[in-house]
ROGUFI-665762 format. One record per residue (C-alpha): x, y, z; residue number from 1; residue in one letter. Coordinates in steps of 0.5 Angstrom, whole numbers, plus 500, padded with zeros to 3 digits. Example, Ala and Ser with C-alpha at 12.3 -4.5 7.8 and 13.67 -1.06 7.14 Angstrom:
2
{{525; 491; 516}; 1; 'A'}
{{527; 498; 514}; 2; 'S'}
END
This chain:
168
{{591; 913; 289}; 1; 'X'}
{{584; 910; 290}; 2; 'X'}
{{582; 904; 286}; 3; 'X'}
{{575; 902; 284}; 4; 'X'}
{{572; 895; 284}; 5; 'X'}
{{566; 893; 281}; 6; 'X'}
{{562; 887; 284}; 7; 'X'}
{{564; 883; 278}; 8; 'X'}
{{572; 884; 280}; 9; 'X'}
{{570; 883; 287}; 10; 'X'}
{{567; 876; 285}; 11; 'X'}
{{573; 874; 281}; 12; 'X'}
{{578; 876; 287}; 13; 'X'}
{{573; 872; 292}; 14; 'X'}
{{573; 866; 288}; 15; 'X'}
{{581; 866; 288}; 16; 'X'}
{{581; 868; 295}; 17; 'X'}
{{577; 862; 297}; 18; 'X'}
{{581; 857; 293}; 19; 'X'}
{{588; 860; 296}; 20; 'X'}
{{584; 859; 303}; 21; 'X'}
{{582; 852; 301}; 22; 'X'}
{{589; 850; 299}; 23; 'X'}
{{592; 853; 305}; 24; 'X'}
{{588; 849; 310}; 25; 'X'}
{{588; 843; 306}; 26; 'X'}
{{593; 839; 310}; 27; 'X'}
{{588; 839; 316}; 28; 'X'}
{{581; 839; 312}; 29; 'X'}
{{578; 832; 312}; 30; 'X'}
{{576; 833; 304}; 31; 'X'}
{{572; 826; 304}; 32; 'X'}
{{568; 828; 310}; 33; 'X'}
{{566; 835; 308}; 34; 'X'}
{{559; 835; 307}; 35; 'X'}
{{558; 843; 306}; 36; 'X'}
{{561; 849; 304}; 37; 'X'}
{{558; 856; 305}; 38; 'X'}
{{559; 863; 305}; 39; 'X'}
{{556; 867; 311}; 40; 'X'}
{{553; 873; 309}; 41; 'X'}
{{553; 877; 316}; 42; 'X'}
{{551; 884; 314}; 43; 'X'}
{{548; 889; 309}; 44; 'X'}
{{555; 891; 307}; 45; 'X'}
{{556; 884; 305}; 46; 'X'}
{{562; 882; 310}; 47; 'X'}
{{562; 875; 308}; 48; 'X'}
{{566; 869; 312}; 49; 'X'}
{{568; 862; 309}; 50; 'X'}
{{567; 856; 313}; 51; 'X'}
{{566; 848; 311}; 52; 'X'}
{{562; 843; 315}; 53; 'X'}
{{565; 836; 316}; 54; 'X'}
{{561; 830; 319}; 55; 'X'}
{{566; 828; 324}; 56; 'X'}
{{562; 829; 330}; 57; 'X'}
{{555; 830; 327}; 58; 'X'}
{{552; 823; 328}; 59; 'X'}
{{545; 824; 332}; 60; 'X'}
{{545; 832; 331}; 61; 'X'}
{{539; 836; 330}; 62; 'X'}
{{539; 837; 322}; 63; 'X'}
{{538; 844; 323}; 64; 'X'}
{{544; 845; 327}; 65; 'X'}
{{548; 841; 322}; 66; 'X'}
{{547; 847; 316}; 67; 'X'}
{{548; 853; 321}; 68; 'X'}
{{555; 856; 322}; 69; 'X'}
{{557; 854; 329}; 70; 'X'}
{{559; 848; 333}; 71; 'X'}
{{560; 844; 327}; 72; 'X'}
{{563; 848; 322}; 73; 'X'}
{{570; 850; 321}; 74; 'X'}
{{571; 858; 319}; 75; 'X'}
{{577; 859; 314}; 76; 'X'}
{{581; 865; 313}; 77; 'X'}
{{587; 868; 310}; 78; 'X'}
{{590; 875; 309}; 79; 'X'}
{{588; 875; 302}; 80; 'X'}
{{581; 873; 304}; 81; 'X'}
{{580; 878; 309}; 82; 'X'}
{{583; 883; 304}; 83; 'X'}
{{578; 881; 299}; 84; 'X'}
{{572; 881; 304}; 85; 'X'}
{{574; 888; 306}; 86; 'X'}
{{573; 891; 299}; 87; 'X'}
{{565; 890; 301}; 88; 'X'}
{{565; 896; 305}; 89; 'X'}
{{567; 901; 299}; 90; 'X'}
{{563; 897; 294}; 91; 'X'}
{{557; 898; 298}; 92; 'X'}
{{558; 906; 299}; 93; 'X'}
{{559; 907; 292}; 94; 'X'}
{{553; 903; 290}; 95; 'X'}
{{548; 907; 286}; 96; 'X'}
{{542; 903; 286}; 97; 'X'}
{{537; 901; 291}; 98; 'X'}
{{538; 897; 297}; 99; 'X'}
{{534; 891; 294}; 100; 'X'}
{{538; 891; 288}; 101; 'X'}
{{545; 891; 292}; 102; 'X'}
{{542; 885; 296}; 103; 'X'}
{{540; 882; 289}; 104; 'X'}
{{547; 883; 286}; 105; 'X'}
{{551; 882; 292}; 106; 'X'}
{{548; 875; 293}; 107; 'X'}
{{550; 873; 285}; 108; 'X'}
{{557; 876; 287}; 109; 'X'}
{{558; 871; 293}; 110; 'X'}
{{554; 865; 289}; 111; 'X'}
{{558; 866; 283}; 112; 'X'}
{{565; 866; 287}; 113; 'X'}
{{563; 860; 291}; 114; 'X'}
{{560; 856; 285}; 115; 'X'}
{{566; 858; 281}; 116; 'X'}
{{570; 852; 277}; 117; 'X'}
{{576; 854; 281}; 118; 'X'}
{{573; 853; 288}; 119; 'X'}
{{570; 847; 285}; 120; 'X'}
{{576; 844; 283}; 121; 'X'}
{{580; 846; 289}; 122; 'X'}
{{574; 842; 293}; 123; 'X'}
{{575; 836; 289}; 124; 'X'}
{{582; 836; 289}; 125; 'X'}
{{581; 835; 297}; 126; 'X'}
{{577; 829; 295}; 127; 'X'}
{{571; 834; 297}; 128; 'X'}
{{564; 835; 294}; 129; 'X'}
{{560; 839; 299}; 130; 'X'}
{{553; 842; 298}; 131; 'X'}
{{555; 849; 297}; 132; 'X'}
{{551; 855; 300}; 133; 'X'}
{{550; 862; 302}; 134; 'X'}
{{548; 862; 309}; 135; 'X'}
{{544; 869; 311}; 136; 'X'}
{{546; 870; 318}; 137; 'X'}
{{540; 875; 319}; 138; 'X'}
{{535; 870; 317}; 139; 'X'}
{{538; 864; 320}; 140; 'X'}
{{537; 860; 314}; 141; 'X'}
{{540; 858; 307}; 142; 'X'}
{{539; 863; 302}; 143; 'X'}
{{534; 860; 297}; 144; 'X'}
{{535; 864; 291}; 145; 'X'}
{{542; 861; 290}; 146; 'X'}
{{542; 854; 293}; 147; 'X'}
{{539; 851; 287}; 148; 'X'}
{{544; 854; 282}; 149; 'X'}
{{550; 852; 286}; 150; 'X'}
{{547; 845; 287}; 151; 'X'}
{{544; 844; 280}; 152; 'X'}
{{543; 836; 279}; 153; 'X'}
{{544; 834; 286}; 154; 'X'}
{{537; 834; 288}; 155; 'X'}
{{536; 827; 290}; 156; 'X'}
{{542; 827; 294}; 157; 'X'}
{{541; 826; 302}; 158; 'X'}
{{545; 832; 304}; 159; 'X'}
{{542; 836; 299}; 160; 'X'}
{{535; 834; 301}; 161; 'X'}
{{537; 836; 308}; 162; 'X'}
{{539; 842; 307}; 163; 'X'}
{{534; 844; 303}; 164; 'X'}
{{529; 844; 309}; 165; 'X'}
{{532; 850; 311}; 166; 'X'}
{{532; 855; 306}; 167; 'X'}
{{529; 862; 307}; 168; 'X'}
END
C-alpha cells in the first residue's frame, strides 16, 4: 500500500522530527551558545539536513563562514528525521505544478517546520534562542524570503544583522 503525503503533512512531520532530534542531542549541545539553527536545502528534490551553530570556536572567524554549513556547524540527525527527509523524493515526483511553484512551496514547508512552536519550544528548553534560517546550498547563502518571517522582531540583534548580510 502506498501512502501519499502532502507538503503540509511533510512540514508537520518534519517539525516533529526536528523536535525529536533536538531532544536526542540536547545532552551535548551547549544551548546557551547556539546562535543559529538551519535547514540546508541541497537539491531541487528538497533533501534537507538540519544543523546548529555554536560560538565556541568562532572568535575572529570571517562572518560569512559563521553562517554557512561547514566547520562551525553540528549536523544533527536521527532515524525519524532521515525517514521524513526521505519523503521529499516522492513529494517532488508527485508534484503537478511547475518547478517554480515547487521551489516556493517547498521553502514554505521547510520554514514552517523550522519556525514551528514545537521546534522553538525545544530550542528554548535547551536555553537556546538561535537565528533560524534556510541555507540554500546551491546558491551558497541564506534564503531571503523565509529569513525575515523566521526571525521577526529580531532585526536589531547583532546575530540577525550579521546573518542578514548573507541573504541571497
